[in-house]
MARKOL-470275 format. One record per atom (N, C-alpha, C): residue in three letters; y, x, z. Coordinates in steps of 0.001 Angstrom, whole numbers, padded with zeros to 6 digits, always signed. Each point is the difference from the previous one (the first is absolute). Example, Ala and Ser with C-alpha at 12.3 -4.5 7.8 and 13.67 -1.06 7.14 Angstrom:
<banus>
ALA-005690+013190+007800
ALA+001190-000890+000000
ALA+001200+000900+000000
SER+001050-000350-000720
SER+001190+000820+000060
SER+001090-000770+000730
</banus>
This chain:
<banus>
MET+066848+141370+060529
MET-000364-000616-000435
MET+000095-000874-001466
ASN-000771+000264-000826
ASN+000270-000714-001638
ASN-000192-001107-000089
PHE+000964-000654-000127
PHE-000183-001745-000448
PHE-000844-000614-001120
VAL+000463+000871-001171
VAL-000186-000183-001017
VAL-001536+000186-000015
ASP-001243+000963+000583
ASP-001010-000376-000423
ASP-000459-000911+001226
LEU+000918-000112+001159
LEU-000619-001271+001147
LEU+000136-001478-000736
ILE+000510-000482-000957
ILE-000057-001013-000076
ILE-001096-000429-000846
ASP-000642-001852+000180
ASP-000568-000268-000781
ASP+000579-000706-001179
ARG-000076+001031-001001
ARG-000112-000436-001527
ARG-000256-001913-000385
GLU-001254-000247+000966
GLU-000051-001354-000569
GLU+000401-001026+000658
ARG+001185+000557+000724
ARG+000736-000786+001047
ARG+001442-000139-000037
VAL+000620+000566-001127
VAL+001014+000035-000312
VAL+000925-000914+000074
PRO+001226-000832+000309
PRO+000821-000476+000150
PRO+000085-000649-001446
GLU-000027-001283-000723
GLU-000018-000438-001129
GLU+001846+000558-000732
HIS+000898-000516+001267
HIS+001490-000018-000084
HIS+000498+000385+001064
ILE+000526+001098-000370
ILE+001097+000765+001178
ILE+001177-000119-000071
ALA+000841-000237+000163
ALA+001388+000041+000600
ALA+000627+000913+000440
ILE+001250+000385-000548
ILE+000602+001079+001329
ILE+001303+000524-000318
ILE+001133-000319+001338
ILE+000857-000127+000187
ILE+000718+001516-000020
MET+000844+000540-001224
MET-000393+001679-000201
MET+001670+000062+000710
ASP-000051+000506+001398
ASP+000779+000300+000680
ASP+000438+001633+000571
GLY+001271+000309-000035
GLY+000107+001466+000670
GLY+000476+000576-001546
ASN+000548-000213-000614
ASN+000385+000743-000976
ASN+001265+000997+000385
GLY+001088-000844+000124
GLY+001109+000317+000809
GLY-000123+000859+001455
ARG-000374+000088+000516
ARG-000458+000290+001064
ARG-000862+001334+000039
TRP-000402-000010-000785
TRP-000992+001253-000506
TRP+000633+000912-000791
ALA+001072-000014-000551
ALA+001085+000601-000591
ALA+001161+000367+001178
GLN+000587-000887+000350
GLN+000816-000039+001194
GLN-000455+001493+000834
GLN-001155+000000+000672
GLN-000654+000845+000705
GLN+000143+001603-000538
ARG-000536-000226-000789
ARG+000301+001412-001197
ARG+001634+000409-000522
GLY+000681-001073+000383
GLY+001168+000837-000219
GLY+000496-000546-001728
LEU-000629-000636-000588
LEU+000240-000307-001243
LEU+000460-001695-000484
PRO+000411-000279-001059
PRO+000507-000923-000045
PRO-000826-001320-000201
ARG+000101-001137+000466
ARG-000888-001436+000113
ARG-000573-000013-001128
THR+000521+000086-001108
THR-000569-000176-001455
THR-001228+001190-000504
ASP+000016+000932+000820
ASP-000817+000903-000095
ASP-001163-000074+000659
GLY-000308-001230+001247
GLY-000908-000516+000465
GLY-000756-001124-001288
HIS+001352-000502-000467
HIS-000751-001247-000871
HIS-000777+000791-001255
GLN+000408+000727-000526
GLN-000294+000917-001146
GLN-001337+000847+000298
ALA-000270+000415+001451
ALA-001347+000465+000380
ALA-001045-001108+000379
GLY+000427-001510+000236
GLY-000808-000826+000436
GLY-000296-000522-001219
ALA+000624+000196-001136
ALA-000429-000590-001513
ALA-001066+000484-000439
ALA-000113+001733+000014
ALA-000889+000730-000313
ALA-000857-000670+001326
VAL-000406-000359+000886
VAL-000861-000428+000668
VAL-000768-001701-000531
VAL+000933-000369-000361
VAL-000737-001230-000636
VAL-000831+000076-001140
ARG+000445+000987-000955
ARG-001186+000341-001026
ARG-001241+000302+000240
ARG+000300+001127+001147
ARG-001507+000622+000661
ARG-001040-001466+000436
ILE+000873-000452+001019
ILE-000554-000862+000634
ILE-000924-001088-001192
ALA+000673-000671-000442
ALA-000281-000775-001342
ALA-001466+000259-000313
GLU+000155+001546-000378
GLU-001289+000870-000433
GLU-001519-000411+001112
ASP+001040+000666+001168
ASP-001021+000049+001203
ASP-000775-001232+000250
ALA+000496-001295+000070
ALA-000549-000954+000286
ALA-000959-000607-001095
VAL+000462+000020-001974
VAL-000770-000583-000754
VAL-001464+001077+000357
GLN+000009+001422+000447
GLN-001095+000541+000078
GLN-001246-000726+001206
LEU+001099-000243+000898
LEU-000933-000412+001383
LEU-000418-001391-000546
GLY+000160-000654-000904
GLY-000378-001777-000505
GLY+000853-001001+000157
VAL+001205+000509+000879
VAL+000960-000637+000306
VAL+000125-001506-001279
ARG+000327-000861+000047
ARG+000222-000913-000929
ARG+001385-000883-000421
TYR+000647+000082+000914
TYR+001479-000098+000096
TYR+000262+000335+001279
LEU+001920+001380-000268
LEU+000258+000468+000233
LEU+001490-000640+000205
THR+000756-000573+001035
THR+001030-000353-000235
THR+001381+000880+001021
LEU+000752+000708-000672
LEU+001085+000740+000896
LEU+001055-000726-000211
TYR+000743-000096+001986
TYR+001129-000574+000030
TYR+001120+001329-000454
THR+000674-000504-001478
THR+000901+001451-000407
THR+001469-000287+000593
PHE+000489-001434-000142
PHE+001472-000239+000201
PHE-000051-001511+000502
SER+000885-000164+001204
SER-000269-000865+000663
SER+001548-001343-000605
THR-000003-000817+000229
THR+001236-001023-000607
THR+001375+000525+000880
GLU-000543+000212+001454
GLU+000939+001027+000826
GLU+000415+001166-000280
ASN-000637+000859-000739
ASN+000203+001421-000618
ASN+001320-000422-000779
TRP+000510-001068-000617
TRP+001473-000093-000823
TRP+000527+000652+000911
ASN+000411-000369+000965
ASN+001060+000206+001185
ASN-000081+001603+000126
ARG-000873+000727-000357
ARG+000446+001729+000310
ARG+001340+000137-000809
PRO+000111+001444+000705
PRO+001216+000389-000860
PRO-000571-000069-001275
ALA+001440-000078-001023
ALA-000322-000170-001621
ALA-000360+000754-000449
ASP+000508+001645+000412
ASP-000636+001104-000881
ASP-001194+000256+000179
GLU-000979-000472+001113
GLU-001466-000013+000504
GLU-000420-000944-000856
VAL+000096-001208-000594
VAL-000488-001087-000252
VAL-000070+000561-001406
ALA+001326+000681-000742
ALA+000085-000043-001396
ALA-001069+001378-000498
ALA-000384+000671+001798
ALA-000657+001318-000613
ALA-001634-000515-000411
LEU-000223-000895+001258
LEU-001033-000671-000259
LEU-000565-000632-001193
MET+000880-000696-000441
MET-000039-000889-001820
MET-000230+001203-000664
VAL+000811+001090-000437
VAL-000609+001413-000677
VAL-000745+000028+000600
LEU-000874+000529+001020
LEU-001393+000261+000098
LEU-001536-000996-000530
LEU+000731-001034+000309
LEU-001343-000859-000130
LEU-000020-000370-001929
PHE+001001+000231-000404
PHE+000437+000164-001443
PHE-001223+001138-000435
ASP+000185+001262+000339
ASP+000030+001162-000228
ASP-001628+000285+000425
SER-000562-000595+000868
SER-001174+000371+000478
SER-000997-001015-000325
MET-000153-000990-000741
MET-000462-001157-000632
MET-000802+001080-000910
GLU-001248+000986+000179
GLU-000498+000273-000884
GLU-001361-000902-000574
GLU-000072-000697-000854
GLU-000917-000729-000876
GLU-001406+000629-000282
GLU+000359+001325-000238
GLU-001310+000670-000480
GLU-001256-000056+001619
ILE+000884+000323+001061
ILE-001059-000046+001191
ILE-000551-001183+000073
PHE+000331-001398-000099
PHE-000372-001029-000050
PHE-001050-000166-001155
ILE+000219+000462-001559
ILE-000789+000001-000690
ILE-001735+001019-000162
LYS+000555+001278+000466
LYS-000726+001026+000375
LYS-001352-000842+001154
ASN+000588-000665+001104
ASN-000555-000311+000924
ASN-000535-001731-000100
ASN+000389-000479-001649
ASN-000946-001544+000330
ASN+000515-000783+001092
ILE+001636+000317+000254
ILE+000410-000711+001265
ILE+000798-001277-000772
ARG+000476-001010+000349
ARG+001020-001018-000218
ARG+001199-000198+000588
PHE+001171+000200-000314
PHE+000807+000078+000544
PHE+000900-001539+000475
SER+000707-000200+000859
SER+000599-001431+000230
SER+001111+000215+001056
VAL+000945-000803+000124
VAL+001057-000288+000645
VAL-000172-001130+000894
ILE+000865-000132+001297
ILE-000081-000788+000568
ILE+001454-000017+000446
GLY+000791-000955+000006
GLY+001622+000061+000698
GLY+000999-000564-001086
GLU+001154+000021+000337
GLU+001202-000954-000893
GLU+000420+001279-001251
MET-000754-000248-000531
MET+000080+001267-001072
MET+001311-000232-000639
GLU+000868-001477-000089
GLU+001229-000341-000699
GLU+001069+001077+000418
LYS-000150+000286+001690
LYS+000988+001035+000552
LYS+000101+001223-000306
LEU-001247+000681-000663
LEU-000310+001193-000832
LEU+000874+000432-000741
PRO+000335+001029-000208
PRO+001017+000493-001436
PRO-000757-000213-000686
GLU+000480-000364-001840
GLU-000689-000767-001257
GLU-001065+001673-000203
ARG+000399+000929+000009
ARG-000821+001104-000815
ARG-001287-000041+001394
VAL+000008+000229+001348
VAL-000984-000140+000760
VAL-001207-000943-000578
ARG+000963-001452+000048
ARG-001248-001376-000485
ARG-000472+000378-001181
GLU+000562+000384-000733
GLU-000595+000660-001495
GLU-001026+000803+000111
ARG+000244+001177+000754
ARG-001003+000798+000070
ARG-001248-000610+000787
PHE+000215-000885+000690
PHE-001072-000225+000957
PHE-000726-001219-000879
GLN+000480-001013-000764
GLN-000482-000637-000939
GLN-000801+000631-000960
LYS+000280+001125-000502
LYS-000408+000579-001144
LYS-001517+000409+000594
CYS-000057+000893+001454
CYS-000998+000168+000723
CYS-001071-001394-000077
MET+000681-000790+000915
MET-000947-001313-000252
MET-000967-000353-001096
GLU+000712+000317-000938
GLU-000028-000754-001693
GLU-001417+001286+000088
ARG+000133+001077+000103
ARG-000474+000938-000547
ARG-001510+000165+000942
THR+000047-000411+000556
THR-001044+000503+001332
THR-000645-001621+000267
ALA-000070-000725-000486
ALA-000187-001578+000383
ALA-001622-000161-000183
GLY-000531+000879-000963
GLY-001520-000267-000361
GLY-000505+001029+001039
ASN+000501+001080+000891
ASN-000938+000854+000973
ASN-000276-000768+001127
THR-001598+000277+000363
THR-000784-000579+000859
THR-000390+000929+001100
ARG+000433+001265+000097
ARG-000532+000490+001307
ARG+000668-000202+001444
MET+000918+000093-000002
MET+001226-000584+001015
MET+000841-000273-000243
THR+001109-001050+000401
THR+001361-000656-000270
THR+000712+000675+001176
PHE+001128+000536-000355
PHE+001192+000751+000402
PHE+001126-000949+000352
VAL+000495-000637+001296
VAL+001022-000319-000505
VAL+001331+000265+001138
LEU+000926+000252-001048
LEU+001271-000261+001065
LEU+000313-000855+000563
ALA+000716+000084+001052
ALA+000557-001241+000606
ALA+001435+000988+000209
ILE+001079-000634-001083
ILE+001261+000208+000037
ILE+000777-000889-000241
SER+001231-000022+000632
SER+000822-000733+000668
SER-000949-001608+000497
TYR-000469+000407+001047
TYR-001152-000785+000615
TYR+000835-000423+001382
SER-000553-001315+000147
SER-000267-000010+001502
SER-000833-001566-000056
ALA-000962+000345+001144
ALA-000474-001320+000308
ALA+000743-001607+000089
LYS+000828+000223+001101
LYS+000826-000877-000111
LYS+000414-000947-001223
TRP+000426+001182-001262
TRP+000581-000590-001094
TRP-001375-000760-000487
GLU-000723+000778-000088
GLU-001535-000317-000699
GLU-000785-001949+000427
ILE+000121+000263+001347
ILE-000309-001111+000642
ILE+001453-001483-000375
THR+000786+000777-000260
THR+001195-001454-000189
THR-000285-000114-001408
GLU-000439+000826-000853
GLU-000076-000423-001509
GLU-001461-000523-000169
ALA-000711+000283+000712
ALA-001678-000799-000232
ALA+000373-001691+001156
VAL+000958+000173+000844
VAL+000451-001663+000354
VAL+000299-000794-000592
ARG+001384+000749-001525
ARG+000575-000899-000256
ARG-000741-000402-001358
ARG-001045+000712-000361
ARG-000561-000232-001313
ARG-001232-000958+000473
ILE-000550-000470+001543
ILE-000640-000998+000071
ILE+000874-001040+000261
ALA+001341-000301+000337
ALA+000851-000651+000309
ALA-000221-000962-001224
ALA+000478+001045-001286
ALA+000493-000233-001232
ALA-001066-000826-000550
LYS-001410+000042+000438
LYS-001403-000513-000368
LYS-000123-001363+000738
VAL+000703+000080+001304
VAL-000164-001787+000334
VAL+001039-000567-000528
GLN+001141+000756-000138
GLN+001192-001086-000456
GLN-000259-000566-001668
ASP-001003+000794-001371
ASP-000327-000626-000849
ASP-001520-000952+000596
GLY-000261+000112+001223
GLY-001235-001025-000312
GLY-001450+001211-000493
GLU+000239+001015+000411
GLU-001658+000691-000795
GLU-000625+000051+001338
LEU+000801+000093+001503
LEU-000635+000150+001028
LEU+000455-000656+001715
GLN-000858-000665+000141
GLN+000390-000823+001340
GLN+000384+000775+000990
LEU+000525-000143+000769
LEU+000415+000654+001156
LEU-001015-000093+001085
HIS-000358-000910+000293
HIS-001368+000383+000799
HIS-000857+000773-000194
ASP-000199+000571-001608
ASP-000989+000468-000647
ASP+000025+001763-000009
ILE+001345+000691+000312
ILE+000486+001144+000342
ILE-000619+000671+001128
ASN-001084+000952-000298
ASN-000582+000970+001147
ASN+000269+001189-000253
ASP-000238+001077+000405
ASP-000167+001297+000095
ASP-000088+000547-001472
LYS-001139-000719-000677
LYS-000068+000713-001156
LYS+000740-000363-001164
HIS+001189-001072+000252
HIS+000937-000007-001000
HIS+000991+001069+000286
ILE+000046+000432+001241
ILE+000781+001284+000176
ILE-000401+000953-000825
ASP-001431+000426+000396
ASP-000690+001275-000711
ASP+000672-000305-001728
GLU-000272-001221-000705
GLU+000087+000166-001135
GLU+001389+000251-000502
ASN+001158-000059+000704
ASN+001030-000638-000623
ASN+000691+001485+000942
LEU-000602+001097+000684
LEU+000353+001533-000085
LEU-000018+000821-001093
SER+001024+001242-000127
SER-000064+000622-000955
SER-001286+001106+000083
THR-000563-000287+001088
THR-001390+000660+000296
THR-001232-000525-000631
ALA+000149-001129-000785
ALA-000940-001126+000221
ALA-001065+000688-000983
PHE+000004+001007-000993
PHE-000878+000517-000671
PHE-000702+000815+000376
MET-000150+000933+001555
MET-000666+000595+000628
MET-000398-000354+001242
PRO-001338+000497+000955
PRO-000134-000323+001151
PRO+001153+000481+000951
ASP-000417-000812+001152
ASP+000934+001088+001167
ASP-000014+000654+000392
PRO+000142+000870+000485
PRO-000017+001412+000738
PRO-000794+000099+000884
GLU-001243+001016-000029
GLU-000779-000250+001325
GLU+000675+001240+001101
LEU+000678+000734-000825
LEU+000527+001198+000647
LEU+001723+000222-000172
LEU+000711-000095+000943
LEU+001344+000245-000374
LEU+000067+001540+000952
ILE+001037+000997-000947
ILE+000460+001258+000865
ILE+001272+000190-000311
ARG+000315+000567+001454
ARG+001842+000345+000222
ARG+000153+001511-000042
THR+000722+000466-000431
THR+000328+001597+000474
THR+001315+000029+000646
GLY-000629+000891+000461
GLY+002369+000794+000192
GLY-000110-000688+001984
ARG-001218-000565+000359
ARG+000036-000109+001531
ARG+000774-001139+000597
GLU+000417-000775-000733
GLU+000253-001262-000212
GLU-000854-000877+000533
GLN+000142-001476+000556
GLN-001294-000359+000553
GLN+000704-001626-000436
ARG+000142-000403-001170
ARG+000592-001314-000449
ARG-000261-000440-001402
LEU+000241-001587-000160
LEU-000798-000022-001874
LEU+001248+000025-000716
SER+001260+000173+000880
SER+001034-000036-000996
SER+000012-001186-001327
ASN-000088-001108+000375
ASN+000108-001120-000667
ASN-001131+000280-001523
PHE-001119+000517+000346
PHE-000641+000648-000895
PHE-001279-000937-000188
LEU-000414-001080-001268
LEU-001371-000599+000150
LEU-000233-000717+001050
LEU+000913-000821+001181
LEU-000402-000561+000824
LEU-000968-001039+000128
TRP+000114-000787-000850
TRP-001156-001166-000188
TRP-001381+000439-000891
GLN+000175+001114-000533
GLN-001419+000829-000279
GLN-000880+000408+001030
CYS+000741+000948+000982
CYS-000300+000814+000785
CYS-000444-000950+001490
ALA-000084-001021+000133
ALA-000177-000728+000935
ALA-001861+000972+000976
TYR-000861+000306-001180
TYR-000620+000610+000450
TYR-000786+001133-000418
SER+001197+000888-000449
SER-000072+001223-000321
SER-000165+000650+001248
GLU-000697+001118-000016
GLU-000198+001491+001011
GLU+001043+000544-000241
LEU+000992+000605+001335
LEU+001006+000585-000561
LEU-000386+001361+000213
TYR+000938+001048-000673
TYR-000266+001142+000665
TYR+001431+001047-000755
PHE+000016+000464+001591
PHE+001673+000819+000401
PHE-000050+001554-000161
SER+000401+000421-001340
SER-000134+001643+000052
SER+001190+000708+000537
GLU-000338+001342+000511
GLU+000520+000847+000630
GLU+000805+000478-000822
VAL-000190+000155-001432
VAL+000782+000791-000916
VAL+000976-000412-000550
MET+000969+000253-000606
MET+001087-000324-001047
MET-001151+000115-001562
TRP+000874-001117-000510
TRP-000459-000295-001339
TRP-000208+001115-000946
PRO+001050+001052-000250
PRO-000361+001246-000747
PRO-001070+000611+000728
GLU-000407-000045+001007
GLU-001147+001016+000730
GLU-001477-000962-000199
PHE-000077-001043-000397
PHE-001001-001261-000208
PHE-000860+000939-001028
ASP-001347-000219+000475
ASP-000644+000725-001350
ASP-001757-000805-000078
LYS-001084+000742-000882
LYS-001256-000725+000216
LYS-000257-000349+001197
GLU+000047+001181+000490
GLU-000776+000323+001666
GLU+000801-001261+001007
GLU+001111-000283-000258
GLU+000550-000758+001103
GLU-000391-001470-000336
LEU-000377+000176-001376
LEU-000480-001680-000701
LEU-001159+000021+000447
CYS-000716+001144+000151
CYS-001680-000531-000009
CYS+000252-000248+001986
LYS+000787+000781+000403
LYS+000344-000285+001717
LYS-000065-001373+000290
ALA+001310-000773-000809
ALA-000305-001487+000403
ALA-000880-000572-000615
ILE-000460+000319-000827
ILE-001710-000687-000827
ILE-000794+000250+001287
TYR+000087+001255+000524
TYR-001567-000150+001045
TYR+000632-000779+001353
SER+001023+000207+000138
SER+000532-001267+001251
SER-000092-001136-000143
TYR-000150-000391-001266
TYR-000132-001759-000513
TYR-001539+000070+000174
GLN-001043+000537-000409
GLN-001217+000247-000022
GLN-000820-000238+001596
GLN+000938+000580+000761
GLN-000454-000028+001171
GLN+000309-001502+001034
ARG+000907-000708-000569
ARG+000247-001625+000723
ARG-001051-000859-000631
GLN-000016-001128+000859
GLN-000611-001156-000398
GLN+000924-001071-000074
ARG-000188-000536-001324
ARG+001288-000677-000713
ARG-000511-001555+000218
ARG+000201-000415+001453
ARG-000339-001543+000425
ARG+000512-001449-000805
PHE+000946+000241-000744
PHE+000907-001164-000572
PHE-000210-000814+001275
GLY+000257-000251+001597
GLY-000052-000952+001137
GLY-001427-000208+000393
LYS-001057+000108-000518
LYS-000914-000063+000252
LYS-000287+001330+001537
ILE-001269-000762+000876
ILE-000041+001324+000823
ILE-001296+001230-000988
GLY-000218+001245+000830
GLY-000779+001187-000727
GLY-001150-000235-000379
GLU-000917-000916+001086
GLU-001454-000798-000397
GLU-000029-000476-001280
GLN+001201-001299-000265
GLN-000219-000987-000902
GLN+000089+001201-001640
VAL+000746+001006-000098
VAL+000580+000908-000798
VAL-001736+000797-000356
THR-000128+000680+001032
THR-001569+000757-000152
THR-000688-000798-000552
LYS-000367-001461+000561
LYS-000778-000495-000853
LYS+000191-000305-001159
</banus>
């Protein structure tokens, strides 16, 4: 079954988020160092960015490195940081009119990685075809905590009344305030959990768990996830008849 041809190009999700899982296991299954899996996964990131923009996706958010990943072996973390620096090819974004953005605790990253990301964000700030977002040194609990702190400061300064706080204030103070919530969340690698990723934003996202490891993920697998999404009825708490009307 060719899912690339099966999907409805008029109903491609505006925002797709992906938990890229399985790099290390993919490498270990082949008797390779875990870092080889991360290298293979980085190549997939570049291909999927181009595939997504061709399909008409407007926002693509990839969970690259979590806050908890800092607890991994030091040599693996160091290798990942080098890979992040080396794999950031600005020309891919410029060629495809893609805006590059980052969410997460940037201050924890090595200085040269931060500078590379900042340069890429500045060079692509005017691009309009798609926004490509890396979630790096990111966790949803950290993000929500930071949003609560900002709201509390506004209450303390008299800019906001306590009884006026609603979910929109949370939305506006998250690091993702510049984009819509994901309609579709994909996780590769056969695991079925959110792993502290976009917990607030994915309240009504459709979830798709892929059997393939991230280094094996390709356009066909992306379209398979989109096709699954297109077969579902998104009710947002309503019943089916209400949505149909």
